[in-house]
C-alpha positions in Angstrom: -8.7 19.2 -22.1 -12.1 19.3 -20.5 -14.9 18.0 -22.7 -17.6 20.6 -23.4 -20.4 18.2 -23.2 -19.6 17.4 -19.6 -19.6 20.7 -17.9 -18.0 21.3 -14.6 -20.4 21.4 -11.6 -18.3 23.3 -9.1 -20.1 26.7 -9.3 -23.4 25.9 -7.7 -23.7 28.5 -5.0 -26.7 30.8 -4.8 -27.1 33.5 -2.1 -29.6 32.7 0.5 -29.6 28.9 0.2 -28.8 26.9 3.3 -28.0 23.2 3.5 -27.7 22.7 7.2 -29.6 23.2 10.5 -27.6 23.9 13.7 -29.1 23.9 17.2 -29.7 27.1 19.1 -26.6 28.5 20.8 -26.8 27.3 24.4 -23.4 28.4 25.9 -22.2 31.7 27.1 -20.6 33.8 24.3 -16.9 34.4 24.7 -14.8 37.3 23.6 -12.6 35.6 21.0 -10.2 38.6 21.0 -9.1 37.6 24.5 -8.4 34.0 23.4 -6.5 34.4 20.0 -3.7 36.7 18.8 -5.1 39.5 16.7 -3.6 38.1 13.5 -5.5 34.9 13.7 -8.9 36.6 13.9 -10.9 37.0 10.7 -12.1 40.5 10.0 -14.5 39.5 7.4 -17.0 36.6 7.0 -15.6 33.5 5.1 -16.7 33.4 1.6 -18.5 30.0 1.8 -20.7 28.3 -0.7 -24.4 28.9 -0.2 -26.0 25.6 -1.4 -29.2 23.6 -0.5 -29.0 20.2 1.0 -30.2 18.6 -2.2 -27.8 20.4 -4.4 -24.8 19.6 -2.2 -25.8 15.8 -2.2 -26.0 15.8 -5.9 -22.8 17.7 -6.2 -20.7 15.2 -4.1 -22.5 12.2 -5.6 -21.5 13.4 -9.1 -17.9 13.9 -8.0 -17.9 10.4 -6.5 -18.9 8.9 -9.8 -15.9 10.5 -11.6 -13.5 8.7 -9.2 -12.5 5.1 -9.8 -12.6 2.8 -6.7 -12.8 -0.8 -5.7 -16.5 -0.6 -5.3 -17.0 0.8 -8.7 -14.5 -1.2 -10.9 -11.6 -3.5 -11.5 -8.3 -2.2 -10.1 -5.4 -4.3 -11.3 -2.7 -2.2 -9.9 0.4 -4.3 -9.8 2.3 -4.5 -6.4 -0.5 -2.6 -4.7 -3.0 -5.5 -4.0 -6.0 -3.4 -4.6 -8.7 -6.0 -3.6 -12.2 -5.7 -2.3 -12.7 -4.3 1.2 -15.4 -6.5 2.8 -18.1 -4.4 4.3 -18.3 -6.4 7.6 -14.9 -4.8 8.3 -16.5 -1.5 8.2 -19.5 -2.6 10.4 -17.2 -3.9 13.1 -14.8 -0.9 13.0 -17.9 1.3 13.6 -18.9 -0.5 16.8 -19.4 2.1 19.5 -16.8 0.4 21.7 -14.2 0.8 19.1 -15.3 4.0 17.2 -16.0 6.2 20.2 -12.9 5.4 22.3 -10.3 8.1 23.2 -6.7 7.2 23.1 -6.1 8.8 26.5 -8.6 6.7 28.4 -7.4 4.7 31.2 -6.2 1.2 30.5 -8.9 -0.3 32.6 -11.7 1.3 30.5 -10.2 0.0 27.1 -9.5 -3.6 27.8 -11.5 -4.7 24.8 -9.4 -2.6 22.5 -6.1 -3.7 24.1 -7.2 -7.3 23.7 -7.9 -6.9 20.1 -4.5 -5.3 19.5 -2.8 -8.1 21.6 -4.7 -10.8 19.6 -4.0 -9.2 16.2 -0.4 -9.1 17.2 -0.4 -12.8 18.0 -2.2 -13.6 14.7 0.3 -11.7 12.7 3.2 -13.3 14.5 1.9 -16.7 13.6 1.1 -15.8 10.0 4.5 -14.3 9.4 6.7 -16.7 11.5 8.1 -13.9 13.6 8.4 -13.8 17.4 6.7 -10.5 18.1 4.8 -7.8 16.2 4.2 -4.0 16.8 1.1 -2.4 15.3 2.3 1.2 15.7 3.7 2.1 12.2 1.1 4.0 10.2 1.8 2.6 6.7 4.1 0.4 4.7 6.9 2.7 4.2 6.6 3.8 7.8 7.0 0.1 8.7 10.0 -0.1 6.4 11.7 2.8 8.2 10.7 1.3 11.7 12.2 -2.1 10.8 15.4 -0.5 9.6 15.6 1.5 12.8 15.2 -1.7 14.8 18.2 -3.2 12.8 20.2 -0.1 13.3 19.5 -0.2 17.1 20.5 -3.9 17.2 23.8 -3.3 15.5 24.5 -0.3 17.7 23.7 -2.2 20.8 26.3 -4.9 19.9 29.0 -2.3 19.2 28.7 -2.8 15.4 28.4 0.7 14.2 30.3 0.2 11.0 27.3 -1.4 9.3 26.2 1.4 7.1 24.8 -0.1 4.0 21.5 -1.7 3.0 21.4 -3.9 0.0 18.3 -3.4 -2.2 17.5 -5.5 -5.4 17.1 -3.5 -8.7 13.6 -4.8 -8.9 12.6 -3.5 -5.4 9.9 -1.0 -4.5 11.2 2.6 -4.7 10.4 3.0 -0.9 13.1 0.4 0.0 16.2 2.6 -0.9 14.3 5.7 0.2 13.6 4.2 3.7 17.2 3.1 3.8 18.5 6.6 3.4 15.9 8.1 5.7 17.0 5.6 8.4 20.7 6.8 8.0 22.0 4.0 5.8 23.4 4.0 2.2 21.5 2.0 -0.3 23.4 -0.5 -2.5 21.9 -2.2 -5.5 22.0 -5.9 -6.2 21.3 -6.9 -9.8 18.7 -9.4 -11.0 19.8 -12.3 -13.2 18.2 -13.5 -16.5 15.5 -15.2 -14.5 14.4 -11.9 -12.8 15.7 -13.2 -9.4 18.5 -12.0 -7.2 21.9 -12.5 -8.8 23.7 -14.6 -6.1 27.2 -13.8 -7.5 26.4 -10.1 -7.5 25.0 -10.4 -4.0 28.3 -11.9 -2.8 30.2 -9.1 -4.4 28.2 -6.3 -2.7 27.8 -8.0 0.8 30.6 -7.3 3.4 31.4 -6.2 6.9 29.5 -2.9 6.3 26.3 -4.6 5.4 23.5 -3.8 7.9 20.6 -5.5 6.1 19.2 -6.8 2.8 15.7 -5.7 1.9 13.8 -8.1 -0.2 10.3 -8.8 -1.4 9.3 -12.4 -1.9 7.8 -13.0 -4.3 9.6 -10.1 -5.9 8.0 -7.2 -7.8 8.1 -9.4 -10.9 5.8 -11.7 -9.3 8.5 -14.4 -9.1 9.4 -16.4 -6.0 13.1 -16.3 -5.0 14.1 -19.9 -5.5 17.3 -19.4 -3.5 15.9 -17.6 -0.7 17.4 -19.8 1.9 20.8 -19.3 0.3 20.2 -15.5 0.1 19.4 -15.2 3.8 22.4 -17.4 4.7 24.8 -15.1 2.8 23.6 -12.1 4.7 23.6 -13.8 8.0 27.1 -15.2 7.5 28.2 -11.5 6.9 26.6 -10.5 10.1 23.7 -8.5 8.6 19.9 -8.9 9.0 17.4 -9.7 6.3 14.3 -7.6 6.0 11.0 -8.8 4.3 9.0 -6.2 2.5 5.5 -7.6 3.1 3.9 -5.8 0.1 3.5 -9.1 -1.7 2.4 -11.2 1.1 -0.9 -12.0 -0.6 1.0 -14.3 -2.7 2.2 -16.7 0.1 -0.4 -16.1 2.9 -0.6 -19.4 4.9 1.5 -21.1 2.3 5.0 -19.8 3.3 6.2 -17.7 6.3 9.1 -15.0 6.0 10.3 -16.2 9.4 10.8 -19.7 8.0 12.7 -18.2 5.0 15.3 -16.7 7.3 14.0 -13.1 7.5 14.7 -11.3 10.8 12.2 -8.4 10.3 8.9 -8.0 8.3 6.5 -5.2 7.7 2.9 -5.8 6.6 0.5 -3.7 4.7 -2.9 -4.1 6.5 -4.4 -1.9 3.8 -3.3 -4.5 1.1 -3.1 -8.2 2.2 -5.7 -7.6 5.1 -8.2 -5.5 3.2 -8.1 -2.1 5.0 -9.2 0.8 2.9 -6.3 1.8 0.5 -4.9 5.1 -0.5 -7.6 7.8 -0.5 -10.0 5.4 1.1 -8.4 5.6 4.5 -5.2 5.5 6.5 -2.6 2.7 6.2 -1.2 0.4 8.8 2.2 -1.1 8.5 2.9 -3.5 11.5 6.4 -4.8 11.9 7.4 -8.2 13.1 10.7 -9.3 14.5 12.7 -12.2 15.6 13.5 -12.7 19.2 16.9 -10.9 19.3 15.2 -7.7 18.0 12.3 -7.7 20.5 14.0 -5.4 23.0 14.1 -2.6 20.5 10.4 -2.6 19.4 8.6 0.7 19.7 7.0 1.5 23.0 4.5 1.1 24.6 4.1 -2.5 23.8 0.7 -4.0 24.4 1.3 -6.9 26.7 -0.7 -9.3 28.9 -0.3 -9.3 32.6 -2.4 -12.0 34.2 -6.0 -11.5 32.9 -5.3 -7.8 32.1 -3.9 -6.0 29.0 -1.4 -3.4 29.7 0.7 -0.7 27.9 4.3 -1.6 28.8 6.6 1.5 28.8 9.5 -0.1 30.6 11.5 -0.9 27.5 15.0 0.7 27.9 16.4 -0.4 24.6 13.2 0.6 22.6 13.6 2.9 19.7 10.9 4.9 21.2 7.4 5.7 19.9 7.0 6.0 16.2 3.5 6.9 16.0 1.1 8.9 18.3 -1.0 6.6 20.5 -1.2 3.0 19.3 -1.2 3.0 15.6 -4.2 3.4 13.2 -6.7 1.5 15.5 -9.6 1.5 13.0 -7.5 -0.3 10.2 -6.3 -2.8 12.9 -9.9 -3.6 13.7 -10.7 -4.1 10.1 -7.7 -6.5 9.6 -8.6 -8.4 12.7 -12.2 -8.9 11.5 -10.8 -10.1 8.1 -8.5 -12.6 9.6 -11.2 -13.9 12.0 -13.8 -14.1 9.3 -11.7 -16.2 7.0 -9.9 -18.4 9.5 -6.8 -20.5 8.4 -8.4 -22.2 5.5 -9.9 -18.9 4.1 -6.5 -17.2 4.3 -4.9 -20.2 2.4 -7.7 -19.8 -0.2 -6.7 -16.2 -0.7 -3.4 -17.1 -2.0 -4.6 -20.0 -4.0 -7.0 -17.9 -5.9 -4.8 -14.8 -6.3 -2.0 -17.1 -7.8 -4.6 -18.9 -10.1 -6.0 -15.6 -11.3 -2.7 -14.0 -12.1 -1.5 -17.1 -14.1 -4.8 -17.3 -16.0 -4.5 -13.8 -17.0 -0.8 -14.1 -17.8 -1.2 -17.1 -20.2 -4.2 -15.6 -22.1 -2.4 -12.3 -22.6 1.0 -13.9 -23.5 0.3 -14.2 -27.3 -0.4 -10.5 -27.5 2.3 -8.8 -25.5 6.0 -9.7 -24.8 6.4 -11.8 -21.6 9.9 -11.1 -20.2 9.6 -14.1 -17.7 7.6 -17.1 -18.8 7.7 -19.2 -15.6 4.6 -19.5 -13.6 4.0 -16.3 -11.5 2.7 -15.8 -8.1 0.1 -13.1 -7.4 1.2 -10.7 -10.2 3.0 -10.7 -13.5 4.7 -8.3 -15.8 4.2 -7.9 -19.5 6.3 -5.6 -21.8 4.8 -3.2 -24.4 8.1 -3.3 -26.7 6.0 -5.0 -29.5 3.5 -2.1 -29.4 6.2 0.5 -29.0 7.6 -0.5 -32.4 4.3 0.4 -33.8 4.3 3.8 -32.3 2.1 2.9 -29.4 3.7 3.3 -25.9 2.7 1.5 -22.7 1.4 4.9 -21.4 -0.9 5.1 -24.4 -2.3 1.7 -23.7 -2.8 2.6 -20.1 -4.8 5.8 -21.0 -6.9 3.7 -23.6 -8.0 1.3 -20.7 -9.8 4.4 -19.2 -12.2 4.4 -22.0 -13.4 1.1 -21.0 -13.9 1.8 -17.4 -10.8 0.1 -16.0 -8.1 1.6 -13.9 -4.8 0.9 -15.5 -2.3 -1.6 -14.2 1.1 -0.3 -12.9 3.2 0.9 -15.8 7.0 1.4 -16.2 7.7 -0.4 -12.9 9.7 -2.3 -12.0 12.5 -0.3 -13.9 14.3 -3.4 -15.1 11.6 -4.2 -17.7 11.3 -2.1 -20.7 7.7 -0.7 -21.3 6.6 -2.6 -18.2 3.0 -3.4 -17.5 2.5 -5.0 -14.1 -0.9 -6.5 -13.4 -2.3 -7.9 -10.2 -5.8 -9.3 -10.4 -6.0 -10.4 -6.7 -8.3 -13.2 -5.4 -11.5 -11.2 -5.1 -12.3 -10.8 -8.8 -14.6 -13.2 -10.7 -13.6 -14.9 -13.9 -16.1 -12.8 -15.8 -14.3 -9.7 -14.5 -10.9 -11.1 -15.5 -12.2 -12.2 -19.0 -13.6 -8.7 -19.6 -10.2 -7.1 -18.8 -8.4 -9.6 -20.9 -10.6 -9.1 -23.9 -10.1 -5.3 -23.6 -6.3 -5.7 -23.4 -6.5 -7.9 -26.5 -8.6 -5.3 -28.4 -6.1 -2.6 -27.5 -3.2 -4.8 -28.8 -5.0 -5.2 -32.0 -5.8 -1.5 -32.2 -2.1 -0.7 -31.9 -1.6 -2.7 -35.1 -4.6 -1.7 -37.0 -5.6 1.8 -35.8 -2.8 3.2 -33.6 -4.1 6.7 -33.5 -7.1 5.7 -31.3 -4.7 4.4 -28.7 -2.2 7.3 -29.2 -5.0 10.0 -28.5 -6.8 8.2 -25.7 -8.6 8.6 -23.5 -11.7 9.7 -25.5 -14.6 9.2 -23.0 -13.3 10.6 -19.7 -14.1 14.0 -18.2 -10.5 15.1 -18.7 -8.9 14.0 -22.0 -5.2 13.7 -22.9 -3.1 16.2 -21.0 0.2 17.8 -22.0 2.4 15.6 -19.8 5.4 17.9 -19.9 3.3 21.0 -19.0 1.6 19.1 -16.2 4.9 18.0 -14.7 6.5 21.4 -14.9 3.6 23.8 -14.1 1.1 21.7 -12.2 -2.2 23.3 -11.0 -2.5 22.1 -7.5 -5.8 23.8 -6.5 -9.1 24.6 -7.8 -9.4 28.1 -9.4 -12.6 29.8 -10.2 
């Protein structure tokens, strides 16, 4: 329900008010009827708001304050690595030489941009332990699909078309099985053991001559490092399959361990996660894909390559899977990631992982007495709690997530991964101060105590937001997808 003391501010139009000033028309008028089919020509003026510049500025500023973002508050969204986006990245991405380029310019006029792409590819190749990287894919899931298409092309080129299955752990991101199916494979689940890691015996049962690949995140979505990773990759390779690294959790091992050294053949990265591009509604993603040498011939084209002292777009790739993104990827996000890597350097990137892991373990140990902790070993960049204890008191994980809104926090990821009952997945990242972590911890402890002493206040939350508790069933079955007067 909408709270009466916080009125909607959408209806602000007043006839005659103007919030813009356009230059005088200085080109010949054109008869639009001769350019467009009749059905596309508006017969009446559009009903647009008439608002002054001051009113429209206040309108959008007020709306922005109702959104939660990294610049306004803590965002502990597990598995999403919602960390601060340094403003130097934005400044560099807005350099005229980057922001004002056109993708169809001649190669000779965009040498700086091509050099940046080439250098970023080289940096990511070194960071991941791969042999080559493409920046074309537009986001993480797009990178997954691209990587799987590369694996498919590899098997087909070797006459191995019977490899139709991709193995996915039960703790995996939901995009993994989805990407497998979209790429033309069948997704097969491998179970986790009591430690939350891949069950090697179950893996040996599901692997076979029809295995195309295993998709794996390491550390996994529970925040746990796969202790037997070398044995896992060996099992897949012995069966003739490839091993795919979901790079969503790279923030946990940056400059500490490389997927290529663990035996992975393909890796996708999320530049909007680990490398601080704007995330979600803040901007487009970028999901570069790295590969080992035997998969290089299949990379999307064109490939940005170096010829002498010139940077070129190489289209002569007969085995390429083709273009997967118009032009050369989301270039602005690539500029931001390049700036981030060059700003931090090797020691800075290593510190990213060290502080991310330190923060996660600090939070986990402080919250352990108040929630169930399914896996008690040290975590990496994130950890999972369970709300089973609170559920017995009538307070669900969903209720606690909504209660967090009253304190100005974005809730952590809930009910994922699916193999933990009443799951709460928290990722603090390395960019938050101890004071911020302590504030969130104390709030979580307060909510746990409320669940025991005053459960109604949690069950009916949120209390202070513009929109209160929704009817979840009705919202799912009859959603309102657009603003109505």
